[in-house]
N, C-alpha and C positions, 0 to 999 in steps of 0.2 A: 821840695826837700822832703825826704822820707823820715819817718819816725826812727829814732835811734835803734829800737829793737828790730825793725825791718832791715835797716842797714847792717845791723849786727848779725842777723841771720844770713844775709847775703855774703858778708865777709867770712863768716864761719863756713858756709857752704863752699866758697872758693878755696879756702885752705884745706878743708876735708877732701875735696875733689883731688887737689894736688897730692895730698898725703896718700890717698887711695891709689891713684894712678902710679905713683912711685912705690907702692907696696910698703910704705913706711921707711924705705931706704933712701939715704942721702936727703932726708927731709929736714929743712931748717926749722928751728923752733918757731912757734907762732909769732913771737915778738920780732924775730929776725926777718921772717917772711913779710910781716906787716910793714916793716921799715922800707921794704922795696916797692910797696904798692903806692900808686899815684892815681888819683888824689887820695890822701889819707882820710879815713873815716874819722868822725868826731870821737872824742874821748869816751862818751857814754856808749857809743856803738862798739868801740874796741873792747871795753870791759865786758859787755854783754856777749860779744863774739867769743872772747877768750873763755868765758864761763861755759858756753855751749861746746866749744872745741874740746875743752877738758872733760866735760861730761861724756861726750861721744867717745873720745879716745880711751878714757879710763873704763868705760862700760861697753866697749864695742862688741865683745863676744856675747854678752847678755842681750844687747840690742839686736844683734843679728839673729840670735835664737828666737827672740820675740817676733821679729819680722818673718822669719822662716815659718814659724808656727801658724801665721795667718795667710801667708802667701801660697795658697794652693797652686800646685803645678809650676811654681817659680822657685828656682834656686837663687839665693841671694847673689852668688858669684856670676850668674847669667843675666842679672838685671843691669840696665844701663848704669854707668858709674854715677851720673847725676842723680838718677832716681833712688838708688840705694842710699846715697848720702843725704838726700832730702828726707827719706824715711828715717834714717838714723837720727838726724837733727830734730825732726818733729817728735819722734818717740822720746828722745833724751829730754827735750823740753817738757813734754807731758809729765815725765817722771820727776824732774828736778825743779820745775816751776809751777807748783800746784796753785799758786795765786793767779796765774794767767789762765784766762778762759780757754777751754779746749777749742772753742769755735775760732778764736783768734789764731791759735797754733795751727789748726788744720787749714784755715784759710791762707795763712802765710806760706805754709808748706806747699799748698796747691799752686799758689802764685809763683813760687820759686821753681817748681817743676815745669810749669807752663813757660816761664821765661827762659830757663836754661835747658829744657829738654823738649817737650811738645805738649799740645793740648791733651793728647791721650795720656801722657804721663801725669797730668794734673788729676784726671779721673782715677788713674791707677793709685796714685799716692793718697788721694782722698779716701778711696775704698779701704785700703790697707790700714791707714792711720786711724780711721774711724773704728775698724774692728779692734785695734789695739786699745783705743781710747775707751771703748765700752768695757774692756777687761780692767783697765787701770782706774778709770773714773766712771763707775756705773751710776750715773745720775738717774734717780727714779722719778724725779719731778722735773718737768721742763722748766728751764730758768725763767722764761717769760711768764709762765703760769704761776711760778712761785712768787713773783713780784706783783702779780695782779691782786686787787683787793678781793677778799673773800665775799661771796654773795651773802646777802642778808637771808636769814632763815625765815621761811614763811610762818606767819603766826598760826598756831595750832588752836583749834577749837577745844575748849575744856572737855575732858571726858565726863560722861554722865553716868 
């Protein structure tokens, strides 16, 4: 059984894919679409998925602009539907969920790309999301180093 956020990301990706393929036309609301899915995700996954879907759909132009800015030689409309929606999903989560480690967000996005697109898509998504992450969340200190105990200072001989 997967973590509710993992299942929520997967559910959000499935809805966003359908929404994208239909170009937003004749698309049922998330709740209506979800009611047709079997098996139903757990309640926590549904809440998380809905938050992500709303973040992507309400900021889609901004997200696409950010993706286009780092996607050298790639037009977003020419990307595979899965890949561009994984990128939108990961970027939206980086923006609206600052409490979630960027490492988790990137790892989950890569896994979604590999599962629903290809191994190559995983590397593509990782590269672009990491470029956007450095712009949004420029960590100057490595998280593992920040939690390490500081080294003791060497005793200094008194000045004479």
